[in-house]
N, C-alpha and C positions, 0 to 999 in steps of 0.2 A: 504494500500500500504506500502511495506517495501523496503528500499534501503540498499544495502550492499556495503561496501567499501572492495574491494578485492586488497590486496597489492601484486602485481606480482613482487616481488623482489625490488632491489635497483639500483640506478644509481648515478654516479658522473659526474658532468660537471664542466667546468671552471667557476670561480666566475664571470668573465666578461661576461659569457653567462647568468647566473642567474640574474645579475644586470648590465644592460648596462652601459658602460663607454664612455662618449663623445657622439658625434652625427655623423650622416652621415656614410660614408664609414669607418671612423675610429672606430666607435662603432662596426661595423660588423666584422672588422678585429681583434679587440682586443682579442676576445676569443682564437684565434690561437696563440697569442703572450703571453697570460697570463700563468704563471707557477703555479698559485694557484688553488686548486680544492675545490669544496664544500664538505661538509660532505656527507655521503651516504644518498641520498634522496629516498623516496618511489616512486613507480610507481603504481598508483591506476587505476584499472578498476572498473566499477560499474554495479551492477545488481539490476534492479528495478522489484520487484514482483508486477505485476499489474493484475487486474482481466481479462484483455485481453491477458495475457501472459507475460512472462519475457522479459524485454528490457535490453539488455547488451549495455552499453555505454563505448566504447573503449575496447580493448582486451589485453592491457598490453604488457609486455616483455616476452621473452622465454629463457629457459636455454640453455647452450651450446653457441658456437660462430658461428654456421652456418649462422645465420641471420645478423652477424656483419661483415663478410668478405667482404671487399670492398677496392677498390683502393682510395676511396675518403678520403682526408686528415682529414676531420672532424671525420669520423668513426675510423680512425687509431690513432688519437692523442688527440681528444678532448672529448671523452666520454668513460666511463667504466661502465660495468654492473656486478651485482652480483645477479643471479637468480637461484634458485633451481627448479628442475622439479615439486615438489609438490606445488610450488608457482604459477605455470602457471594457466591460466584462467580455463582450463578444470577441473583439480583436485579440484580447489576451488569451482566451480559451483556444482560439484558432492558432495562435502562435505556439501553443503547446501541442497542437495536433488533435485537439478535442473539438469535435463538431457538435452541433445541437443534438443530433440523434444519439450521441454518446452519453448525454446527461440522463442519468436514471432518475434523479430526484433533485429538486431545489428546496432548500430549507431557508426560511427567512426568520432571523432571530426576533425582529420586530419590524414594523412597517414604516419607520421614519424614512425620509427621502434619501438619505445617504446609504440606506441598506436595500431599498427597493427600486431605485431608479434604473438599474440594469435589467429588470425583469423582462422587458421586451426582447432582450437578446436570447432568452431561454423560453420564449413564448411557446405554449403547447406542451411543455415538459411537466410531469407530475410535480406539483408544488405543495409544500406543507407549511403551516404556521400554527401558532397557538390559536385555538378557536376564539378565545377571549380577546386576543389581539385583533383578529379580523373584525369581530363585532365592535370593538372600541373605535375602529377606524371609520365606521360607517356614518353617513348622514352629517347633519350640522354639528352634532357633538364631536364627531371625529375631526372635522375641520377646525373647530375651536381648539382642539388639542394639538393641532399642527400637522395632521395627516394630509397627504396630497394624493388621493386615489387616482387622479388623472395621469400620474407618472407611471402607473403599473402596466399600462398598455391594454389593448383590447384582448378579450378572451381570458383575462386573469381570473382564474377560478380555483383558488387553493382549497385544500382539504384541512380540516382541523385535526390535530394529533390526538390520539387516544393514549392516555397515561396509565397503561396497564402493565408496563414492563417491570422487571425486577428492580429493587432499590439499588442505588449506587452510592455507597458510603452514606453520608447524611441526607442524600436526596431520596425521599421515600418511594418515589416511583420514577420511571423513565418511559420514553417512547422510542422503541427500537426503530432505527432508520435502515437497517440491513437485516436480511433473513438470518445471518450469522450472529447478529446481536453485538457486533464489535463496534458499531457506531450508534450512539443513542443521543436523544435530546433529553435535557433536564430543564425543569422550570427554575428560572432565575429572575423572579419579579423584582422590580426596583426602578430601573430607568423608565420602563413602562410597567403597568401592573401585570402584564402577561408576557413579559420578555422570556425568551428561552435561550439556552446555549447548547452547543453540540460537543460531545466528548467522544474522541476516538480512543478506545480502550486498548491497553497493552501493558507491557512492563513499565512503560512511561505513558501516562495518560496525556493526551493532547486536548486542551480545553479551549474551544473556539468561543470566545466570551461575548461577542457582540459588544454592547455598551454596559455590561455589568459594572465596569469602571473604565476610566479613560487611560489609566496606566496600571502597571503591576504594583508600583509603589502605593497607589491608592488602595488597592486590594489589601496589601500587607498591613496598612494602618487603619483599615476600615473607614476610609474617607469617602463619604457619599458625594455625588456630583450636585450641581446646583439646580437640576431640573427633575430629579426623581420625585414623584408625587408623595410617596410615603417613605420618610427617612428610615424608620424602624424596619420596614420591609426590605429596603435596599441594604441596610447593615446586616440583616439576617442572611441575605443571599451571599454577601461577601464572607460572612463567617462560615457558611456551608462550604464555600469553595476552599477556604483555608483548611477546614477540617478534612476535605477530600485530599488536599495536598499533603496533609500530615499522615494520611493512611498509605499513600502510594505516590511516587514521584509524578509530578504534574507540570506540564509546560502551559503557561497561562498566556493567551493571545487575544487581548482586546483589539477591537477594530481600529482604534485611533492611536495606539501606542507606537511611537516611533521605533521601539525596540522589538516589536512583535516578530517581524520577519527574521531578524538575526537570532532571536531566541528559538524559533522553529528550526533554523538551519543547524544550530549547535545543541539542540535539546537542552537548553538552559532551564532548569527546573526551579519552581517556587521554593523558597526557604522561609517558612512562616517565622515571623519575628516574635510571636508570643504563643503561649500555650492556648489550645482551644478552650473556649468557654461554652457554657450551656446555651443552646439555641433558644430564642425568644418564643417561637411558635412553630407549628407545622404548617406546611402549605395546604391550601384548600384542595 
């Protein structure tokens, strides 16, 4: 099995989004008031070459600004993109010799624009997402939360995952993504209430983390970002990941961490900085 890190351009966000400041509503408002930006951060999609077919995890950003036009203040004032056409998902898959028909499954960690803008490149391939995430993205409520369904392309018809798989460490249930069960989804709510991550199981687990945190350092210290709706839920997810890393070597790969690709290539594992503590609650 081979895992490819596909950098679909770069994004800038406010520093108070990358690292949450304060608590409660004040933490979530702070990114709108912050005048400081992060450096240009990568936006990774992932391609897993598996004997059952290629699994694409997230689809990254798209070039141009068509998928960014929105009245929503966040899209207008709090995020910037730098993406070339050759950096989009489709050209990168083709450069690896992977055609659309080779893609057995597309998994979307959550439906924010920098994770779903590349979906047209894999249109028609079986696509899965957390059912709750898909529901949250619908209608006026979804638009108020910043989802942009128009970017997903025509024919986007994902299936919700069934969480009936065996536990994985502190994760009480999983959703198998392969018949062999060596690639699974786990529920990692926080950045969105129905966010998921993907784990490639082995002697060293590979954890494709989406936006559970923006960096590995944030994971290690339990630092919640500035946009997660429920701070306690996000902290609980980070604690579960640290517990999993304490049980078996784990390579942690967030979408926007500048070090993710190099950690994948060297299998640089997480070293938790503190002893695990009791979890606050179980997942629904």
